[in-house]
C-alpha positions, 0 to 999 in steps of 0.5 A: 026724538032726535034734537038739533046738534047745536043744542048740545054746544055751549054758546061760547063754543058756537061763538068760537066757531063763528070766530074761527070761520071769520078768521078763514074769511079774511083773508078769505079761504072759506071755499076752495077758491081761497081768493084771499080777499081781506073782507075785514078791509072791505075787499070783496072776492069772487062771491062778492060777500062781506062780513055782514049777512046779505039776504035776498028773501026768506019764508016757508018753501014747499018746493024742496024734497018732501022729507025736508018740506013736511007740513010746515014747509022748509024755512028757507033763507036765500043768501046773496052771492055764490062761490060758483058761476053756473051758466044755467043758474035759475037764481042768478039774480041772487047768486051772481047779480047780488040781489038782496039786502045787507042786514045785521047778524041779530036780524038774521037770528030774528029771521031764524026765529020767525021761521020757527014761529011760522011753523017751518020744519027746519032752517034751510040756508041756501048758498051759505058757504061764503056767509058761514061766519055770519050764519053761525054767529046768528045761530048762537043768538037765535039758539039762546032765544029759543031756536029748536029747528034742525039746520040745513046746509043747502050748498053747491058742493064746492066746499072747503073741508077746513070750513066744514070741520068748523061746522061739525056738531052745528049742522044737522042736515047737509044738502049739497049738490054733486053737479059734475063728474068731470072737471073740464065740464065743471070749469066750462059750466061753473068756473070750477076746474077742481069741482070733482075732487072738492065735492068728493072731499066735502061729501066724505067729511059731511058724511063722517059728521052726520051719516046717512039721512035719518027720517022721523015721522016723514021729516029729515032730522039729521044726515046727508041728502045729495042732489044731482041734476041731470043735464042734457047730453050727459054733461053732468057725468052722472055715472061717475057721480053716482058711482062715487057716492055708492062706493065711497060714501054709502049705498044708503045715501039719499040722492035726489036725482033731479029732472027739472033742468031748463035753460036759464041765465046764460045757458043758450051761450053753450048749445048743449045746454039749450034744451031740457034732458029727455025722459030717456036721459033721465030714466037712464040716470035712474037705471045707473043709480039702481044698478049701483045699488043706491036704493034711496036714489030717485025723484024726491 
C-alpha cells in the first residue's frame, strides 16, 4: 500500500519547509500576486491572511469526487481567505468575507488528527495556498502525534511554483482547479489576468512531483486530480484548458469536468454568468475531452 509522502521526511525537514514558506509569506510572495504584505508586522495582503491559521469549518465531506470520499468521507478543512476573487464563488463568505476563526498551529494539528479519528480517508485542505506555512507547521506536529492520512491540496490553480517546490514530498494529492483558458476572462471573473500561465506552470510542477492519479481499492492515494468547471457561453475556455492538459501534462490526467455551476455571489452583475450551463454545453465539453484523448475525464 502507498503511504503518505510526508512520513518519509524527518520532523526537522518539515519544520524547515514551514520556515521556508513563512519566509515567502513576509513580505508575501506565496502566490503569483506577490503583494509584498509584511505579515510579520501585521499587514494583510490581497487574501487578508496573517501568520496564524484561520479555519471556517472542518469535518467529513461526502460531496467531493468519489475517489477522494471513499467510505469515510474526505476530511475537509475549510480555510478562510483566498487569492482569487471569483464573482461566482459559492463559498464567498469564507473565501472573500473572511468567515472563520484564528486558531493556534497546534490546534490545526489537532483538527488533522481528529479527522483521522473520525475515519476520514484524507486531510483535504480547501483554499490552502495563502496559509501554506501554518499548514506545514501543523502537519509536522500532527505527524509526530500519529497522523497517517494522505494530504490533499485543494486549490484554485493560481499557484506560485516557488511555494509548490517547498511542498514537494509533503503533498500526496494535488487537486487544483483549472478555471480558464483565457486571461481576459480570468481577469474579469476572478481578478487574475495572468491565470492561464500560472495555472499551466503549477500543473507542470505538481505533475512532476506526484504524477498521474493513483487509486488503490477505490481511493486516491497519490497524484494529480484536476477540476474544470463548465461555465455558460463557453466562458471557461474549456477546449484550451483540456488541450493543454492532454498535450502538456498527460492524456492519463484524472479530470473532473464539473456541471454544477450556478449563479452565486456577484454572478448576476455579469449577465453571461446569470444562468446555468445547458446540458448541450456540458456534453460538448465532454466531447472535447474525449476527442483529445483524456480517457479519465468526465463527471466524477
